[in-house]
C-alpha positions in Angstrom: 11.6 10.5 19.7 8.3 9.7 21.3 7.0 6.2 22.1 3.6 5.2 20.9 1.8 1.9 21.7 -0.3 0.4 19.0 -2.5 -2.7 19.4 -2.4 -5.0 16.4 -4.3 -8.2 15.6 -2.0 -11.2 15.9 -1.9 -11.8 12.1 -0.9 -8.2 11.3 1.7 -8.3 14.0 3.2 -11.5 12.5 3.2 -10.0 9.1 4.9 -6.9 10.4 7.6 -8.8 12.2 8.2 -11.1 9.2 8.6 -8.1 6.9 10.9 -6.4 9.3 13.1 -9.5 9.5 13.0 -9.9 5.7 14.3 -6.4 5.2 16.8 -6.6 8.1 15.3 -3.6 10.0 13.6 -3.2 13.3 9.8 -3.4 13.7 10.0 0.3 14.8 11.8 1.3 11.7 9.4 -0.5 9.4 6.4 1.0 11.3 7.8 4.5 11.0 8.4 4.0 7.3 4.9 2.7 6.7 3.2 5.6 8.6 5.4 8.2 6.8 4.5 6.7 3.4 0.8 6.6 4.3 0.7 10.2 5.6 2.8 11.6 2.7 0.7 9.9 0.0 -0.7 12.5 -2.4 -4.2 11.2 -1.8 -4.0 12.0 1.9 -3.4 8.3 2.8 -6.2 7.0 0.8 -5.4 4.6 -2.1 -6.6 6.0 -5.4 -7.6 3.8 -8.3 -6.6 5.5 -11.5 -8.3 2.7 -13.4 -11.7 3.7 -12.0 -12.0 6.2 -14.8 -11.0 3.7 -17.5 -14.5 3.9 -19.0 -13.8 7.4 -20.1 -10.4 6.7 -21.7 -11.7 6.6 -25.2 -10.0 3.1 -25.6 -12.2 0.2 -26.6 -10.1 -2.7 -25.2 -10.3 -1.8 -21.5 -12.4 -4.7 -20.4 -10.0 -7.2 -22.0 -7.0 -5.5 -20.3 -8.5 -4.9 -16.9 -6.1 -7.3 -15.1 -3.1 -5.6 -16.7 -4.4 -2.2 -15.8 -5.2 -3.0 -12.2 -1.8 -4.7 -11.8 -0.1 -1.6 -13.0 -2.2 0.6 -10.7 -1.5 -1.7 -7.7 2.2 -2.1 -8.5 2.1 -5.9 -8.8 
């Protein structure tokens, strides 16, 4: 395995360390996982918003359901 040094803003470093501790993994493991997920994403690492085309869905209740739709898209 190769070693790579990455400079992170303090807040991001704190979030990374907190999440690694929460999951019970090392910072290196979590970092590898996050990079792998990013690079393996079908959109080439860019987040896609499926709700962006909601105006062409043929459904008339989209504006009233936008929070539900976005939550579903963002996995929250």
